[in-house]
C-alpha positions as CSV (number, residue, x, y, z in Angstrom):
1,X,12.4,8.2,-10.4
2,X,15.1,9.4,-7.7
3,X,16.3,5.7,-7.5
4,X,16.8,5.9,-11.1
5,X,18.9,9.1,-11.2
6,X,21.2,7.3,-8.3
7,X,21.6,4.0,-10.1
8,X,22.7,6.0,-13.5
9,X,25.0,8.3,-11.7
10,X,26.4,5.4,-9.6
11,X,26.8,3.4,-12.9
12,X,28.6,6.5,-14.8
13,X,31.0,6.7,-11.6
14,X,31.9,3.5,-11.7
15,X,32.7,3.3,-15.7
16,X,34.6,6.6,-15.9
17,X,36.4,5.9,-12.7
18,X,38.1,2.8,-13.7
19,X,39.0,2.8,-18.0
20,X,40.9,-0.4,-16.8
21,X,38.2,-2.8,-15.3
22,X,37.0,-5.7,-17.5
23,X,33.6,-5.4,-18.3
24,X,32.3,-8.7,-16.0
25,X,33.9,-6.6,-12.9
26,X,32.3,-3.0,-14.2
27,X,29.2,-5.1,-13.8
28,X,29.8,-6.4,-10.7
29,X,30.4,-3.3,-9.3
30,X,27.3,-1.6,-11.3
31,X,25.1,-4.3,-9.7
32,X,26.3,-3.9,-6.3
33,X,25.4,0.0,-6.4
34,X,21.6,-0.3,-6.6
35,X,21.5,-2.8,-4.3
36,X,22.7,-0.3,-1.5
37,X,20.5,2.5,-2.9
38,X,17.8,0.2,-2.7
39,X,17.9,-0.8,0.7
40,X,18.3,2.3,2.1
41,X,14.8,3.3,1.9
42,X,13.8,0.5,3.8
43,X,15.5,1.4,6.9
44,X,12.7,3.8,7.5
45,X,10.0,0.7,7.6
46,X,9.4,-0.7,11.3
47,X,9.2,-4.3,11.7
48,X,6.4,-5.9,11.0
49,X,4.6,-8.5,13.4
50,X,5.3,-11.6,11.3
51,X,1.8,-13.1,11.8
52,X,0.7,-9.7,9.6
53,X,3.1,-10.3,6.7
54,X,3.1,-14.1,6.4
55,X,0.1,-14.6,3.7
56,X,-1.9,-12.6,1.2
57,X,-5.2,-12.9,4.0
58,X,-2.5,-12.1,6.4
59,X,-2.1,-8.8,5.3
60,X,-5.3,-7.9,4.4
61,X,-6.3,-8.2,7.4
62,X,-3.8,-6.5,9.1
63,X,-4.7,-3.7,7.1
64,X,-8.2,-3.3,8.0
65,X,-7.7,-4.4,11.1
66,X,-4.8,-1.5,11.4
67,X,-7.1,1.4,10.8
68,X,-10.3,0.4,12.6
69,X,-11.1,1.2,16.3
70,X,-13.2,3.9,18.6
71,X,-11.8,7.5,18.6
72,X,-8.6,7.6,19.8
73,X,-4.9,7.0,18.2
74,X,-3.8,4.4,15.9
75,X,-0.5,1.9,15.5
76,X,1.0,3.8,13.0
77,X,4.0,1.8,13.3
78,X,2.3,-1.2,12.1
79,X,0.6,0.6,9.7
80,X,3.8,1.8,8.3
81,X,5.2,-1.9,8.6
82,X,2.9,-3.0,6.2
83,X,4.0,-1.2,3.4
84,X,6.6,-0.4,0.9
85,X,8.3,2.7,1.5
86,X,7.3,3.8,-1.9
87,X,3.6,2.5,-1.5
88,X,0.8,4.7,-2.8
89,X,-2.8,5.2,-1.7
90,X,-5.4,6.4,-3.6
91,X,-8.4,7.7,-3.0
92,X,-10.7,8.5,-6.8
93,X,-14.0,10.8,-5.7
94,X,-16.0,12.5,-8.1
95,X,-16.7,16.1,-7.2
96,X,-20.7,17.4,-7.4
97,X,-19.7,18.7,-11.4
98,X,-19.0,15.2,-12.0
99,X,-15.2,15.5,-12.5
100,X,-13.0,12.8,-11.0
101,X,-10.8,13.6,-8.3
102,X,-7.7,11.8,-6.9
103,X,-6.0,12.2,-3.7
104,X,-2.8,9.8,-4.4
105,X,-0.4,9.9,-0.8
106,X,2.3,8.1,0.7
107,X,1.6,5.7,3.8
108,X,3.1,8.6,6.2
109,X,0.6,11.0,4.5
110,X,-2.4,8.9,4.9
111,X,-1.3,8.7,8.5
112,X,-0.8,12.2,8.6
113,X,-4.2,13.0,7.4
114,X,-6.5,10.3,8.9
115,X,-4.8,10.3,12.3
116,X,-6.2,13.9,13.0
117,X,-9.6,12.2,12.1
118,X,-9.6,8.8,13.6
119,X,-8.4,10.5,16.9
120,X,-12.0,12.2,17.2
121,X,-14.0,9.9,15.2
122,X,-14.3,5.9,15.4
123,X,-13.9,4.2,12.0
124,X,-14.3,0.6,11.7
125,X,-13.6,-0.5,8.1
126,X,-14.1,-4.7,7.3
127,X,-14.3,-6.4,3.7
128,X,-17.2,-8.1,2.4
129,X,-15.9,-9.7,-0.3
130,X,-12.4,-10.4,-1.5
131,X,-11.4,-11.6,-4.6
132,X,-7.3,-12.6,-5.0
133,X,-5.4,-13.4,-8.4
134,X,-2.1,-14.2,-8.0
135,X,0.9,-14.7,-10.4
136,X,4.6,-15.6,-9.2
137,X,5.4,-13.0,-6.6
138,X,2.5,-10.7,-7.1
139,X,-1.1,-10.3,-6.7
140,X,-4.1,-8.0,-6.9
141,X,-7.2,-8.2,-4.7
142,X,-10.5,-6.9,-5.6
143,X,-11.9,-6.0,-1.8
144,X,-15.2,-4.4,-1.9
145,X,-15.6,-3.0,2.0
146,X,-18.0,-1.5,4.3
147,X,-16.9,1.6,6.7
148,X,-19.0,2.5,10.2
149,X,-18.9,4.7,12.6
150,X,-19.1,2.3,15.2
151,X,-19.2,-1.3,15.4
152,X,-23.0,-2.5,14.7
153,X,-23.9,0.1,13.2
154,X,-25.1,0.1,9.9
155,X,-22.3,1.3,7.3
156,X,-22.2,5.2,6.3
157,X,-19.9,4.1,3.4
158,X,-19.3,1.4,0.8
159,X,-16.6,0.6,-2.1
160,X,-14.1,-1.3,-3.3
161,X,-10.1,-1.2,-2.5
162,X,-7.7,-2.2,-5.3
163,X,-4.7,-3.6,-3.5
164,X,-1.3,-4.8,-5.4
165,X,0.5,-7.0,-3.5
166,X,4.3,-7.7,-3.7
167,X,6.2,-11.1,-2.0
168,X,10.0,-10.6,-1.6
169,X,10.3,-14.5,-0.7
170,X,10.3,-13.3,2.8
171,X,6.9,-11.4,3.5
172,X,4.2,-9.7,1.6
173,X,4.5,-5.9,1.3
174,X,1.2,-3.5,0.0
175,X,2.5,-1.9,-2.9
176,X,-0.7,0.1,-3.5
177,X,-4.1,0.5,-2.5
178,X,-6.5,2.6,-5.0
179,X,-10.2,2.7,-4.1
180,X,-13.5,4.4,-5.3
181,X,-16.6,4.5,-3.0
182,X,-20.2,3.5,-4.4
183,X,-22.2,6.1,-5.6
184,X,-26.1,6.1,-6.6
185,X,-24.1,6.4,-9.8
186,X,-21.7,3.8,-8.8
187,X,-23.5,0.7,-7.0
188,X,-21.3,-2.0,-5.7
189,X,-21.5,-4.9,-8.3
190,X,-24.1,-7.6,-6.8
191,X,-21.0,-10.0,-6.9
192,X,-19.7,-7.8,-4.4
193,X,-22.0,-6.4,-2.5
194,X,-22.5,-8.9,-0.1
195,X,-20.8,-12.4,0.9
196,X,-21.7,-15.7,-0.9
């Protein structure tokens, strides 16, 4: 939303400040303004490990790997390097009264909220089955997962992560992750519950 407002203001400034310009000159300047505005948010994204973002499989593995480990600090710089600056992570949960609750977060908010928990608790999340659909520069992945407090333990939670990914021609980005956990009234589908 903020980007759209900046783009509109830039376009208005160009059209009102130079009435004698040709249409092609105006179009050229208007095209340049959004590019400048759009590049600013990326300045805050840490440089990724090239291996992490070179393929769908690699970025998926990196997301699971960077949040997993024994109690302690996670590599939040690596975590942030995987996500677009505007990315969202959203948990869909169900309250005791049956109402669906959504908790949308930015990558920074996730790092802050989960970071405190991870300092004191082991957390290992691994995919069970991942189904990829891709078209052009976009992909979506339904990835069932198991969460454990320690490697080798029985999982304390299972669910499905729904990833949206983007390839900008140079690398893959996580655009969003939306997830829901398995519950007695929401079991994992059989084809996502165990590796084939």
